[in-house]
C-alpha positions, 0 to 999 in steps of 0.5 A: 767958607760962607757955608761954615760960617753960616753954620757956625751963626746958624750953631749960635742962634741955635744955642742962645735958642736953646738956652731961653727956653731951658731957661723958661723950662726950669724958670731959672733966675738967673741971667743966660748973657742974652749980650755975647749973643749977638759977640758971636754973630760979630765973631764971625766977621773975624772967622771970614777975614781969618779964612779970607786972607789964610794966606797971609800974603796981603794983609797978615795983620788982618789975619792974625786979629779976626783969629785971635777974636773969633776963637778968644769968642769961641773961648767966652762962649764955651766956657759960660754956656758951660757954667750957666747950664751947671748952673740950670741943671 
């Protein structure tokens, strides 16, 4: 699952680079919440933990916590990016 987690990291990186470029292009005065990018990258560790223990035989708690952390951060990123891009538009 290393390729999948690498792709997710690339998507997060590209998304925040694109939002930064759009902020400069449109002279948007608000914040694009750049602090969420490191949090998004950290959520990839939760994804790796969830996928690495998907059978749940040895570490069911690690699987649960990793998956919940990843999906909560993914939901937050989706919501924040949607709101910021709506404001930029």
